[in-house]
DSSP file (Angstrom, degrees, kcal/mol; ACC not computed):
  #  RESIDUE AA STRUCTURE BP1 BP2  ACC     N-H-->O    O-->H-N    N-H-->O    O-->H-N    TCO  KAPPA ALPHA  PHI   PSI    X-CA   Y-CA   Z-CA
    1    1 A M              0   0    0      0, 0.0     2,-0.2     0, 0.0     0, 0.0   0.000 360.0 360.0 360.0 147.7 -152.9   33.6  -40.8
    2    2 A R        -     0   0    0      1,-0.1     0, 0.0     2,-0.1     0, 0.0  -0.497 360.0-102.9 -80.9 145.9 -150.7   36.7  -40.9
    3    3 A D    >>  -     0   0    0     -2,-0.2     4,-2.0     1,-0.1     3,-0.7  -0.474  28.3-127.9 -62.2 131.0 -147.0   36.5  -41.7
    4    4 A P  H 3> S+     0   0    0      0, 0.0     4,-2.5     0, 0.0     5,-0.2   0.800 108.3  58.4 -55.9 -30.8 -144.9   36.9  -38.5
    5    5 A K  H 3> S+     0   0    0      2,-0.2     4,-2.2     1,-0.2     5,-0.1   0.893 105.9  47.8 -64.0 -41.5 -142.9   39.6  -40.1
    6    6 A V  H <> S+     0   0    0     -3,-0.7     4,-2.4     2,-0.2    -1,-0.2   0.931 112.2  49.5 -62.8 -47.5 -146.0   41.7  -40.7
    7    7 A T  H  X S+     0   0    0     -4,-2.0     4,-2.7     1,-0.2     5,-0.2   0.904 109.9  51.6 -58.9 -44.6 -147.1   41.1  -37.1
    8    8 A S  H  X S+     0   0    0     -4,-2.5     4,-2.2     1,-0.2    -1,-0.2   0.925 109.9  48.9 -58.6 -46.3 -143.7   42.1  -35.8
    9    9 A R  H  X S+     0   0    0     -4,-2.2     4,-1.0     2,-0.2    -2,-0.2   0.910 112.5  48.4 -63.5 -42.5 -143.7   45.3  -37.7
   10   10 A I  H >X S+     0   0    0     -4,-2.4     3,-0.6     1,-0.2     4,-0.5   0.938 113.1  46.4 -61.7 -47.0 -147.2   46.1  -36.5
   11   11 A M  H >< S+     0   0    0     -4,-2.7     3,-0.9     1,-0.2    -2,-0.2   0.834 107.2  58.5 -67.2 -32.8 -146.4   45.4  -32.8
   12   12 A A  H 3< S+     0   0    0     -4,-2.2    -1,-0.2     1,-0.2    -2,-0.2   0.800 102.9  54.7 -65.3 -27.7 -143.1   47.4  -33.1
   13   13 A S  H << S+     0   0    0     -4,-1.0     2,-0.5    -3,-0.6    -1,-0.2   0.615  81.1 106.0 -83.9 -11.4 -145.2   50.5  -34.1
   14   14 A V    <<  -     0   0    0     -3,-0.9     2,-0.2    -4,-0.5    -3,-0.0  -0.580  68.9-138.1 -73.5 121.0 -147.4   50.2  -31.0
   15   15 A R        -     0   0    0     -2,-0.5     3,-0.1     1,-0.1    -2,-0.1  -0.483  19.1-168.8 -80.4 146.0 -146.4   53.1  -28.7
   16   16 A N  S    S+     0   0    0      1,-0.2     2,-0.3    -2,-0.2    -1,-0.1   0.402  75.1  21.1-110.9   0.7 -146.0   52.5  -24.9
   17   17 A R  S    S+     0   0    0      1,-0.1    -1,-0.2    30,-0.0    30,-0.0  -0.977 108.3  36.1-157.4 162.4 -145.7   56.2  -24.0
   18   18 A D  S    S+     0   0    0     -2,-0.3    -1,-0.1     1,-0.1     2,-0.0   0.843  71.8 168.2  60.2  37.4 -146.5   59.6  -25.4
   19   19 A T     >  -     0   0    0      1,-0.1     4,-2.5    -3,-0.1     5,-0.2  -0.324  50.5-104.7 -71.9 166.8 -149.7   58.4  -27.1
   20   20 A K  H  > S+     0   0    0      1,-0.2     4,-2.5     2,-0.2     5,-0.2   0.920 121.9  47.8 -61.5 -44.8 -152.1   61.1  -28.4
   21   21 A P  H  > S+     0   0    0      0, 0.0     4,-2.1     0, 0.0    -1,-0.2   0.911 112.3  51.0 -61.3 -39.9 -154.6   60.7  -25.4
   22   22 A E  H  > S+     0   0    0      2,-0.2     4,-2.6     1,-0.2    -2,-0.2   0.913 111.5  46.5 -62.5 -43.8 -151.6   60.8  -22.9
   23   23 A I  H  X S+     0   0    0     -4,-2.5     4,-2.5     1,-0.2    -1,-0.2   0.894 110.5  52.7 -67.5 -39.5 -150.3   64.0  -24.5
   24   24 A A  H  X S+     0   0    0     -4,-2.5     4,-2.0    -5,-0.2    -1,-0.2   0.894 111.0  47.6 -63.8 -37.9 -153.8   65.5  -24.6
   25   25 A L  H  X S+     0   0    0     -4,-2.1     4,-2.6     2,-0.2     5,-0.2   0.941 111.6  49.8 -68.3 -47.3 -154.2   64.8  -20.8
   26   26 A R  H  X S+     0   0    0     -4,-2.6     4,-2.5     1,-0.2    -2,-0.2   0.908 111.6  49.5 -60.8 -40.5 -150.7   66.2  -20.0
   27   27 A S  H  X S+     0   0    0     -4,-2.5     4,-2.4     2,-0.2    -1,-0.2   0.919 111.5  47.6 -63.9 -43.5 -151.5   69.4  -21.9
   28   28 A A  H  X S+     0   0    0     -4,-2.0     4,-1.1     2,-0.2    -2,-0.2   0.908 113.5  47.7 -65.0 -40.3 -154.8   69.9  -20.2
   29   29 A L  H  <>S+     0   0    0     -4,-2.6     5,-2.2     1,-0.2     3,-0.4   0.915 111.3  51.7 -66.4 -41.4 -153.3   69.3  -16.7
   30   30 A W  H ><5S+     0   0    0     -4,-2.5     3,-2.0     1,-0.2    -2,-0.2   0.899 104.8  55.7 -62.4 -41.8 -150.5   71.7  -17.6
   31   31 A R  H 3<5S+     0   0    0     -4,-2.4    -1,-0.2     1,-0.3    -2,-0.2   0.800 103.5  55.5 -61.7 -27.7 -153.0   74.4  -18.6
   32   32 A R  T 3<5S-     0   0    0     -4,-1.1    -1,-0.3    -3,-0.4    -2,-0.2   0.280 121.6-110.5 -88.8  14.1 -154.5   74.1  -15.2
   33   33 A R  T < 5S+     0   0    0     -3,-2.0     2,-0.7     1,-0.2    -3,-0.2   0.741  70.1 145.0  68.6  25.9 -151.2   74.8  -13.7
   34   34 A L      < -     0   0    0     -5,-2.2     2,-0.4    -6,-0.1    -1,-0.2  -0.861  36.1-153.9 -93.4 121.6 -150.7   71.3  -12.4
   35   35 A R        +     0   0    0     -2,-0.7     2,-0.3    -3,-0.1    -5,-0.0  -0.796  23.5 158.2-104.4 140.0 -147.0   70.3  -12.6
   36   36 A F        -     0   0    0     -2,-0.4     2,-0.3    14,-0.1    14,-0.2  -0.847  35.4-113.2-148.1 174.5 -146.0   66.7  -12.8
   37   37 A R  B     -A   49   0A   0     12,-2.8    12,-2.9    -2,-0.3     3,-0.1  -0.905  13.0-172.5-115.2 147.9 -143.2   64.3  -13.9
   38   38 A V  S    S+     0   0    0     -2,-0.3     2,-0.6     1,-0.2    -1,-0.1   0.566  74.9  57.4-114.3 -14.9 -143.4   61.9  -16.7
   39   39 A R        +     0   0    0     10,-0.1     2,-0.3     2,-0.0    -1,-0.2  -0.922  68.5 141.5-120.3 106.3 -140.2   59.9  -16.2
   40   40 A T        -     0   0    0     -2,-0.6     5,-0.0     6,-0.3     8,-0.0  -0.895  55.8-127.6-137.1 166.9 -139.9   58.3  -12.8
   41   41 A K        +     0   0    0     -2,-0.3     3,-0.1     4,-0.1     2,-0.1   0.075  62.9 137.2-101.1  22.3 -138.6   55.0  -11.3
   42   42 A L    >   -     0   0    0      1,-0.1     3,-2.1     4,-0.1    -2,-0.1  -0.389  67.5 -89.6 -68.6 145.9 -141.9   54.4   -9.5
   43   43 A I  T 3  S+     0   0    0      1,-0.3    -1,-0.1     2,-0.1    65,-0.0  -0.294 114.0  20.8 -56.3 133.9 -143.2   50.9   -9.7
   44   44 A G  T 3  S-     0   0    0      1,-0.2    -1,-0.3    -3,-0.1    -2,-0.1   0.308 108.4-107.0  90.5 -10.0 -145.5   50.3  -12.6
   45   45 A K    <   -     0   0    0     -3,-2.1    -1,-0.2     1,-0.1    -2,-0.1   0.967  40.8-146.3  50.3  68.1 -144.0   53.3  -14.6
   46   46 A P        -     0   0    0      0, 0.0    -6,-0.3     0, 0.0    12,-0.2  -0.221  10.4-132.3 -59.5 155.5 -147.0   55.7  -14.3
   47   47 A D  S    S+     0   0    0     10,-1.6     2,-0.4     1,-0.3    11,-0.2   0.846  92.7  20.9 -79.9 -34.5 -147.6   57.9  -17.2
   48   48 A I  E    S- B   0  57A   0      9,-2.1     9,-3.2     2,-0.0     2,-0.4  -0.999  71.2-169.8-135.7 132.5 -147.9   61.0  -15.0
   49   49 A V  E     -AB  37  56A   0    -12,-2.9   -12,-2.8    -2,-0.4     7,-0.2  -0.983  15.7-163.1-129.5 128.6 -146.6   61.5  -11.5
   50   50 A F  E  >> - B   0  55A   0      5,-3.2     5,-1.9    -2,-0.4     4,-0.8  -0.872  15.3-171.0-103.3  96.4 -147.4   64.2   -9.0
   51   51 A P  T  45S+     0   0    0      0, 0.0     3,-0.3     0, 0.0    -1,-0.2   0.866  75.2  53.3 -62.9 -40.6 -144.5   63.7   -6.5
   52   52 A G  T  45S+     0   0    0      1,-0.2    -2,-0.0     2,-0.1    86,-0.0   0.968 119.1  30.5 -61.4 -57.8 -145.6   66.1   -3.8
   53   53 A P  T  45S-     0   0    0      0, 0.0    -1,-0.2     0, 0.0    61,-0.2   0.456 108.0-122.6 -82.1   1.5 -149.1   64.9   -3.2
   54   54 A H  T  <5 +     0   0    0     -4,-0.8    60,-3.2    -3,-0.3     2,-0.4   0.978  55.4 153.1  56.2  62.3 -148.1   61.3   -4.2
   55   55 A V  E   < -Bc  50 114A   0     -5,-1.9    -5,-3.2    58,-0.2     2,-0.4  -0.990  26.0-165.2-124.9 129.4 -150.6   60.8   -7.0
   56   56 A A  E     -Bc  49 115A   0     58,-2.8    60,-3.0    -2,-0.4     2,-0.5  -0.956   5.6-161.2-114.4 127.4 -149.7   58.4   -9.9
   57   57 A V  E     -Bc  48 116A   0     -9,-3.2    -9,-2.1    -2,-0.4   -10,-1.6  -0.942   3.7-167.6-116.1 130.9 -151.8   58.5  -13.1
   58   58 A F  E     - c   0 117A   0     58,-2.8    60,-2.3    -2,-0.5     2,-0.8  -0.973  10.2-157.6-116.1 126.0 -152.0   55.7  -15.6
   59   59 A V  E     - c   0 118A   0     -2,-0.5     2,-0.4    58,-0.2    60,-0.2  -0.903  23.8-161.5-101.3 105.3 -153.4   56.1  -19.1
   60   60 A D  E     - c   0 119A   0     58,-2.4    60,-2.3    -2,-0.8     2,-0.2  -0.727  16.6-123.7 -96.2 132.9 -154.3   52.6  -20.1
   61   61 A G     >  -     0   0    0     -2,-0.4     4,-1.7    58,-0.2     6,-0.2  -0.493  20.7-130.9 -68.3 138.9 -154.9   51.3  -23.6
   62   62 A D  T  4>S+     0   0    0      1,-0.2     5,-3.3     2,-0.2     6,-1.3   0.901 103.9  41.2 -62.0 -43.9 -158.4   49.7  -23.9
   63   63 A F  T >45S+     0   0    0      4,-0.2     3,-1.4     1,-0.2     5,-0.2   0.968 116.0  47.3 -69.7 -51.6 -157.1   46.6  -25.7
   64   64 A W  T 345S+     0   0    0      1,-0.3    -1,-0.2     2,-0.1    -2,-0.2   0.731 117.6  42.3 -66.8 -25.0 -153.9   46.0  -23.5
   65   65 A H  T 3<5S-     0   0    0     -4,-1.7    -1,-0.3    32,-0.1    -2,-0.2   0.184 119.1-100.1-114.9  17.3 -155.7   46.5  -20.2
   66   66 A G  T < 5S+     0   0    0     -3,-1.4    -3,-0.2    -4,-0.2    -4,-0.1   0.740  91.8 106.0  81.5  29.6 -159.0   44.5  -20.9
   67   67 A N    >>< +     0   0    0     -5,-3.3     4,-1.8    -6,-0.2     3,-0.9   0.438  48.0  95.8-113.0  -1.1 -161.6   47.2  -21.8
   68   68 A A  H 3> S+     0   0    0     -6,-1.3     4,-2.4     1,-0.3     6,-0.2   0.846  77.8  59.7 -60.4 -35.4 -161.8   46.6  -25.6
   69   69 A W  H 34>S+     0   0    0      1,-0.2     5,-3.0     2,-0.2    -1,-0.3   0.827 106.9  48.0 -64.0 -31.3 -164.8   44.4  -25.4
   70   70 A R  H X45S+     0   0    0     -3,-0.9     3,-1.1     3,-0.2    -1,-0.2   0.923 112.3  48.6 -68.6 -48.3 -166.8   47.2  -23.7
   71   71 A V  H 3<5S+     0   0    0     -4,-1.8    -2,-0.2     1,-0.3    -1,-0.2   0.845 113.4  46.4 -61.6 -36.4 -165.7   49.7  -26.2
   72   72 A R  T 3<5S-     0   0    0     -4,-2.4    -1,-0.3    -5,-0.2    -2,-0.2   0.466 113.6-117.1 -88.0  -3.2 -166.6   47.4  -29.1
   73   73 A G  T < 5 +     0   0    0     -3,-1.1    -3,-0.2    -4,-0.2    -2,-0.1   0.791  58.2 156.7  75.0  28.4 -170.0   46.6  -27.6
   74   74 A L      < -     0   0    0     -5,-3.0    -1,-0.2    -6,-0.2     6,-0.1  -0.526  50.5-120.7 -87.1 156.9 -169.3   42.9  -27.1
   75   75 A P  S    S-     0   0    0      0, 0.0     2,-0.3     0, 0.0    -1,-0.1   0.769  83.7  -1.2 -71.3 -22.6 -171.2   40.8  -24.5
   76   76 A S  S  > S-     0   0    0      1,-0.1     4,-0.6    -7,-0.1     3,-0.2  -0.977  71.3-100.2-158.1 167.8 -168.1   39.7  -22.5
   77   77 A F  T >4 S+     0   0    0     -2,-0.3     3,-1.1     1,-0.2     4,-0.3   0.922 121.1  52.6 -58.0 -47.3 -164.3   39.8  -22.1
   78   78 A D  G >4 S+     0   0    0      1,-0.2     3,-1.7     2,-0.2     4,-0.3   0.806  94.9  70.4 -62.6 -30.7 -164.1   36.3  -23.7
   79   79 A A  G >4 S+     0   0    0      1,-0.3     3,-1.1    -3,-0.2     4,-0.3   0.759  87.7  64.3 -61.0 -26.9 -166.1   37.3  -26.7
   80   80 A Q  G << S+     0   0    0     -3,-1.1    -1,-0.3    -4,-0.6     3,-0.2   0.654  98.5  54.6 -71.6 -14.5 -163.3   39.5  -28.1
   81   81 A F  G X  S+     0   0    0     -3,-1.7     3,-1.1    -4,-0.3    -1,-0.2   0.489  80.3  92.3 -96.0  -5.3 -161.1   36.5  -28.6
   82   82 A E  T <  S+     0   0    0     -3,-1.1    -1,-0.2    -4,-0.3    -2,-0.1   0.819  94.5  35.5 -65.0 -31.4 -163.5   34.4  -30.7
   83   83 A R  T 3  S+     0   0    0     -4,-0.3    -1,-0.3    -3,-0.2     2,-0.2   0.313  98.5 104.2-104.6   8.1 -162.1   35.7  -34.0
   84   84 A M  S <  S-     0   0    0     -3,-1.1     2,-0.3     1,-0.1    -3,-0.0  -0.545  74.4-113.5 -87.9 154.2 -158.5   36.1  -33.1
   85   85 A N  S    S+     0   0    0      1,-0.3     5,-0.2    -2,-0.2    -2,-0.1  -0.659 103.0   8.3 -75.9 142.7 -155.6   33.9  -34.0
   86   86 A N  S  > S+     0   0    0     -2,-0.3     4,-1.6     1,-0.1     3,-0.3   0.937  77.8 178.3  54.1  57.1 -154.3   32.1  -31.0
   87   87 A P  H  > S+     0   0    0      0, 0.0     4,-2.6     0, 0.0     5,-0.2   0.845  73.3  57.2 -62.9 -34.6 -157.1   33.3  -28.7
   88   88 A E  H  > S+     0   0    0      1,-0.2     4,-2.3     2,-0.2     5,-0.2   0.903 104.9  51.7 -65.3 -40.4 -155.8   31.5  -25.6
   89   89 A F  H  > S+     0   0    0     -3,-0.3     4,-2.4     1,-0.2    -1,-0.2   0.948 112.0  46.1 -58.4 -48.2 -152.5   33.3  -25.8
   90   90 A W  H  X S+     0   0    0     -4,-1.6     4,-2.8     1,-0.2     5,-0.3   0.876 110.7  52.9 -66.3 -39.3 -154.2   36.7  -26.0
   91   91 A K  H  X S+     0   0    0     -4,-2.6     4,-2.3     1,-0.2    -1,-0.2   0.932 112.2  43.9 -63.1 -43.5 -156.6   36.0  -23.2
   92   92 A V  H  X S+     0   0    0     -4,-2.3     4,-2.1    -5,-0.2    -2,-0.2   0.883 112.6  54.4 -65.4 -38.1 -153.8   35.0  -20.8
   93   93 A K  H  X S+     0   0    0     -4,-2.4     4,-2.1    -5,-0.2    -2,-0.2   0.955 112.7  41.1 -59.8 -51.6 -151.8   38.0  -22.0
   94   94 A L  H  X S+     0   0    0     -4,-2.8     4,-2.5     1,-0.2    -1,-0.2   0.866 113.1  53.2 -69.0 -36.8 -154.5   40.5  -21.2
   95   95 A E  H  X S+     0   0    0     -4,-2.3     4,-2.2    -5,-0.3    -1,-0.2   0.880 109.1  50.6 -64.7 -35.8 -155.5   38.7  -17.9
   96   96 A T  H  X S+     0   0    0     -4,-2.1     4,-2.2     2,-0.2    -2,-0.2   0.901 109.5  51.0 -68.0 -40.0 -151.8   38.9  -16.8
   97   97 A N  H  X S+     0   0    0     -4,-2.1     4,-2.3     1,-0.2    -2,-0.2   0.942 110.8  48.2 -60.1 -46.6 -151.8   42.7  -17.7
   98   98 A M  H  X S+     0   0    0     -4,-2.5     4,-1.9     1,-0.2    -2,-0.2   0.860 111.9  49.4 -66.3 -35.9 -154.9   43.3  -15.6
   99   99 A A  H  X S+     0   0    0     -4,-2.2     4,-2.2     2,-0.2    -1,-0.2   0.865 110.2  50.8 -67.9 -36.3 -153.5   41.3  -12.6
  100  100 A R  H  X S+     0   0    0     -4,-2.2     4,-2.6     2,-0.2    -2,-0.2   0.879 106.4  54.9 -68.8 -35.5 -150.3   43.3  -12.8
  101  101 A D  H  X S+     0   0    0     -4,-2.3     4,-2.7     2,-0.2    -2,-0.2   0.952 109.2  48.0 -58.1 -48.3 -152.3   46.5  -12.8
  102  102 A A  H  X S+     0   0    0     -4,-1.9     4,-2.4     1,-0.2    -2,-0.2   0.898 112.0  49.8 -63.3 -39.2 -154.0   45.4   -9.6
  103  103 A T  H  X S+     0   0    0     -4,-2.2     4,-2.2     2,-0.2    -1,-0.2   0.922 111.0  48.5 -62.4 -43.1 -150.6   44.5   -8.1
  104  104 A V  H  X S+     0   0    0     -4,-2.6     4,-2.6     2,-0.2     5,-0.3   0.916 110.3  52.9 -61.8 -45.0 -149.1   47.8   -9.0
  105  105 A N  H  X S+     0   0    0     -4,-2.7     4,-2.4     1,-0.2    -1,-0.2   0.937 111.4  44.6 -56.7 -47.3 -152.1   49.6   -7.6
  106  106 A S  H  X S+     0   0    0     -4,-2.4     4,-2.4     2,-0.2    -1,-0.2   0.884 112.8  50.2 -70.3 -35.3 -151.9   47.9   -4.3
  107  107 A K  H  X S+     0   0    0     -4,-2.2     4,-1.3     2,-0.2    -1,-0.2   0.917 112.8  47.3 -66.7 -41.8 -148.1   48.3   -3.9
  108  108 A L  H  <>S+     0   0    0     -4,-2.6     5,-2.9     2,-0.2    -2,-0.2   0.897 111.4  51.0 -67.4 -39.9 -148.4   52.0   -4.7
  109  109 A A  H ><5S+     0   0    0     -4,-2.4     3,-1.7    -5,-0.3    -2,-0.2   0.901 108.1  52.7 -62.0 -41.4 -151.2   52.4   -2.2
  110  110 A E  H 3<5S+     0   0    0     -4,-2.4    -1,-0.2     1,-0.3    -2,-0.2   0.824 106.4  54.0 -62.0 -30.2 -149.1   50.6    0.5
  111  111 A A  T 3<5S-     0   0    0     -4,-1.3    -1,-0.3    -5,-0.2    -2,-0.2   0.347 128.5 -98.2 -88.5   7.8 -146.4   53.1   -0.2
  112  112 A G  T < 5S+     0   0    0     -3,-1.7     2,-0.3     1,-0.3    -3,-0.2   0.618  78.8 136.0  92.3  11.6 -148.8   56.0    0.4
  113  113 A W      < -     0   0    0     -5,-2.9     2,-0.5    -6,-0.1    -1,-0.3  -0.696  49.6-137.7 -97.2 145.7 -149.6   56.8   -3.2
  114  114 A S  E     -c   55   0A   0    -60,-3.2   -58,-2.8    -2,-0.3     2,-0.5  -0.889  23.4-151.4 -96.7 130.7 -153.0   57.6   -4.7
  115  115 A V  E     -c   56   0A   0     -2,-0.5     2,-0.5   -60,-0.2   -58,-0.2  -0.890  13.8-173.8-110.5 130.6 -153.5   55.8   -8.1
  116  116 A Y  E     -c   57   0A   0    -60,-3.0   -58,-2.8    -2,-0.5     2,-0.4  -0.984   6.4-173.9-122.3 121.5 -155.7   57.1  -10.8
  117  117 A R  E     +c   58   0A   0     -2,-0.5     2,-0.4   -60,-0.2   -58,-0.2  -0.934   3.7 178.7-114.5 139.9 -156.3   54.9  -13.9
  118  118 A V  E     -c   59   0A   0    -60,-2.3   -58,-2.4    -2,-0.4     2,-0.2  -1.000  24.9-127.3-137.5 137.3 -158.1   56.0  -17.0
  119  119 A F  E  >  -c   60   0A   0     -2,-0.4     4,-2.1   -60,-0.2     3,-0.3  -0.570  24.4-121.9 -78.6 147.2 -158.8   54.1  -20.2
  120  120 A E  H  > S+     0   0    0    -60,-2.3     4,-2.4     1,-0.2     5,-0.2   0.867 111.5  58.9 -54.4 -39.2 -157.9   55.9  -23.5
  121  121 A S  H  > S+     0   0    0      1,-0.2     4,-2.1     2,-0.2    -1,-0.2   0.920 107.6  44.9 -60.8 -44.5 -161.5   55.6  -24.7
  122  122 A R  H  > S+     0   0    0     -3,-0.3     4,-3.3     1,-0.2    -1,-0.2   0.925 113.0  51.4 -65.9 -42.5 -162.8   57.6  -21.7
  123  123 A L  H  < S+     0   0    0     -4,-2.1     4,-0.3     1,-0.2    -2,-0.2   0.859 111.3  46.8 -63.2 -35.9 -160.1   60.1  -22.0
  124  124 A T  H  < S+     0   0    0     -4,-2.4     3,-0.3    -5,-0.2    -1,-0.2   0.900 119.2  41.3 -68.6 -40.4 -160.9   60.7  -25.7
  125  125 A K  H  < S+     0   0    0     -4,-2.1    -2,-0.2    -5,-0.2    -3,-0.2   0.857 132.8  16.1 -77.3 -37.9 -164.6   60.9  -24.9
  126  126 A D     X  +     0   0    0     -4,-3.3     4,-1.9    -5,-0.2    -1,-0.2  -0.405  65.2 154.0-142.5  58.3 -164.5   63.1  -21.7
  127  127 A L  H  > S+     0   0    0     -3,-0.3     4,-2.4    -4,-0.3     5,-0.2   0.864  74.5  54.3 -60.4 -41.9 -161.2   64.7  -21.3
  128  128 A D  H  > S+     0   0    0      1,-0.2     4,-2.8     2,-0.2    -1,-0.2   0.913 108.5  49.0 -60.3 -45.0 -162.5   67.7  -19.2
  129  129 A A  H  > S+     0   0    0      2,-0.2     4,-2.3     1,-0.2    -1,-0.2   0.922 111.6  49.2 -63.8 -40.8 -164.2   65.4  -16.6
  130  130 A V  H  X S+     0   0    0     -4,-1.9     4,-2.5     2,-0.2    -2,-0.2   0.937 111.9  48.3 -63.3 -44.4 -161.0   63.3  -16.2
  131  131 A V  H  X S+     0   0    0     -4,-2.4     4,-3.0     1,-0.2     5,-0.2   0.922 110.6  52.7 -61.7 -43.2 -158.9   66.4  -15.8
  132  132 A D  H  X S+     0   0    0     -4,-2.8     4,-2.5     1,-0.2    -1,-0.2   0.925 110.8  46.9 -55.7 -45.6 -161.4   67.7  -13.2
  133  133 A E  H  X S+     0   0    0     -4,-2.3     4,-2.2     2,-0.2    -1,-0.2   0.903 114.3  45.9 -68.0 -41.6 -161.2   64.5  -11.3
  134  134 A I  H  X S+     0   0    0     -4,-2.5     4,-3.0     2,-0.2     5,-0.2   0.911 112.9  50.5 -68.4 -39.8 -157.3   64.4  -11.3
  135  135 A E  H  X S+     0   0    0     -4,-3.0     4,-2.9     1,-0.2     5,-0.3   0.918 110.5  49.2 -61.2 -43.4 -157.1   68.1  -10.3
  136  136 A Q  H  X S+     0   0    0     -4,-2.5     4,-2.0    -5,-0.2    -1,-0.2   0.898 112.8  48.2 -66.1 -38.3 -159.5   67.5   -7.4
  137  137 A L  H  X S+     0   0    0     -4,-2.2     4,-2.4    -5,-0.2    -2,-0.2   0.961 115.6  44.2 -62.9 -49.8 -157.4   64.4   -6.3
  138  138 A V  H  X S+     0   0    0     -4,-3.0     4,-1.8     1,-0.2    -2,-0.2   0.935 116.7  43.2 -62.8 -48.1 -154.1   66.3   -6.5
  139  139 A R  H  X S+     0   0    0     -4,-2.9     4,-2.1    -5,-0.2    -1,-0.2   0.851 113.9  53.2 -67.6 -34.5 -155.3   69.5   -4.9
  140  140 A G  H  X S+     0   0    0     -4,-2.0     4,-2.1    -5,-0.3    -1,-0.2   0.904 109.0  48.3 -68.9 -39.4 -157.1   67.5   -2.2
  141  141 A R  H  X S+     0   0    0     -4,-2.4     4,-1.7     2,-0.2    -2,-0.2   0.841 110.9  51.4 -67.7 -33.5 -154.0   65.5   -1.4
  142  142 A R  H  X S+     0   0    0     -4,-1.8     4,-2.0     2,-0.2    -2,-0.2   0.894 108.9  50.6 -67.7 -39.9 -152.0   68.7   -1.2
  143  143 A A  H  X S+     0   0    0     -4,-2.1     4,-2.4     1,-0.2    -2,-0.2   0.882 108.0  53.1 -65.5 -39.1 -154.6   70.2    1.2
  144  144 A D  H  X S+     0   0    0     -4,-2.1     4,-1.7     2,-0.2    -1,-0.2   0.873 108.5  50.7 -60.7 -38.5 -154.3   67.1    3.4
  145  145 A Q  H  X S+     0   0    0     -4,-1.7     4,-2.1     2,-0.2    -2,-0.2   0.914 110.9  48.0 -68.0 -41.1 -150.6   67.5    3.5
  146  146 A V  H  X S+     0   0    0     -4,-2.0     4,-2.1     1,-0.2    -2,-0.2   0.889 111.9  49.2 -65.8 -39.4 -150.9   71.2    4.6
  147  147 A S  H  X S+     0   0    0     -4,-2.4     4,-1.1     2,-0.2    -1,-0.2   0.835 108.9  53.7 -71.2 -28.5 -153.4   70.4    7.2
  148  148 A T  H  < S+     0   0    0     -4,-1.7     4,-0.3     2,-0.2     3,-0.2   0.909 110.8  46.0 -68.2 -41.6 -151.2   67.6    8.6
  149  149 A V  H >< S+     0   0    0     -4,-2.1     3,-1.2     1,-0.2    -2,-0.2   0.887 110.4  53.5 -67.3 -37.5 -148.3   70.0    8.9
  150  150 A A  H 3< S+     0   0    0     -4,-2.1    -1,-0.2     1,-0.2    -2,-0.2   0.735 103.1  58.9 -70.7 -23.6 -150.6   72.6   10.5
  151  151 A S  T 3< S+     0   0    0     -4,-1.1    -1,-0.2    -3,-0.2    -2,-0.2   0.486  75.4 119.8 -86.8  -1.7 -151.7   70.0   13.1
  152  152 A I  S <  S-     0   0    0     -3,-1.2     2,-0.4    -4,-0.3    -3,-0.0  -0.401  80.1 -99.8 -64.0 139.0 -148.1   69.4   14.4
  153  153 A D        +     0   0    0      1,-0.2     3,-0.2    -2,-0.1    -1,-0.1  -0.469  49.3 166.7 -67.1 115.6 -147.8   70.3   18.2
  154  154 A T        +     0   0    0     -2,-0.4    -1,-0.2    -4,-0.1    -2,-0.1   0.101  45.5 104.0-112.8  19.0 -146.3   73.7   18.4
  155  155 A S        +     0   0    0      2,-0.1     2,-0.2     0, 0.0    -1,-0.1   0.619  53.5 100.3 -80.1 -11.1 -147.2   74.3   22.1
  156  156 A R  S    S-     0   0    0     -3,-0.2     2,-1.0     1,-0.1     3,-0.1  -0.527  71.6-136.6 -77.2 141.3 -143.7   73.7   23.3
  157  157 A N    >>  -     0   0    0     -2,-0.2     4,-0.7     1,-0.2     3,-0.6  -0.822  20.4-176.5-100.6 103.3 -141.6   76.8   24.0
  158  158 A F  T 34 S+     0   0    0     -2,-1.0     3,-0.2     1,-0.2    -1,-0.2   0.745  74.9  68.3 -72.1 -22.9 -138.2   76.2   22.5
  159  159 A E  T 34 S+     0   0    0      1,-0.2    -1,-0.2    -3,-0.1    -2,-0.0   0.832 104.7  40.4 -68.2 -31.0 -136.7   79.4   23.7
  160  160 A T  T <4 S+     0   0    0     -3,-0.6    -1,-0.2     2,-0.1    -2,-0.2   0.622  97.1  93.9 -92.6 -12.6 -136.9   78.3   27.4
  161  161 A E  S  < S-     0   0    0     -4,-0.7    -5,-0.0    -3,-0.2    -3,-0.0  -0.498  82.0-110.7 -80.4 147.9 -135.7   74.7   26.9
  162  162 A K        -     0   0    0     -2,-0.2    -1,-0.1     1,-0.1    -2,-0.1  -0.579  33.9-117.4 -74.7 138.7 -132.1   73.8   27.2
  163  163 A P        -     0   0    0      0, 0.0     3,-0.1     0, 0.0    -1,-0.1  -0.349  32.7 -99.8 -71.5 156.3 -130.4   72.8   24.0
  164  164 A C    >   -     0   0    0      1,-0.1     3,-1.5     2,-0.1     0, 0.0  -0.327  53.7 -77.2 -70.1 161.2 -129.0   69.3   23.6
  165  165 A R  T 3  S+     0   0    0      1,-0.2    -1,-0.1     2,-0.1     0, 0.0  -0.247 117.5  30.0 -55.5 142.8 -125.3   68.8   24.1
  166  166 A G  T 3         0   0    0     -3,-0.1    -1,-0.2     1,-0.0    -2,-0.1   0.453 360.0 360.0  88.6   0.9 -123.2   69.9   21.2
  167  167 A Q    <         0   0    0     -3,-1.5    -2,-0.1    -4,-0.0    -3,-0.1   0.457 360.0 360.0-102.8 360.0 -125.5   72.7   20.1
């Protein structure tokens, strides 16, 4: 078993933002002239936010969000815990993370946001395809907003109507 001080030092070095895949994604999106925010108070703390079209992007680490067993070629989610110290703790931890992800997705969707989640492994393997998907989502939501504004009833003639009191 590993010394708790060593484990603490290792865990302290794990980044929760500005990871290499996240920075690569932000750079690629910026090159496509997609402008975004990285620090918001939105629920779940998305890594990238497009406020106008209401798109939230999460770059999820494979281990922390339950995808490591696929990346490592293991037969199941449970198989990744067989050789770990304290496997039950880690299984509950990752299942809790995945449940929180689902809750965040539904809360954002209820608030009118579109959520895009990508695992770091896919981002590393296929950055261009991920950027294409995000660009299509963002530009599509912007087009929807424009068409919604264009469909507002403009048939009323405001010049002939009486103004309200106090105007």
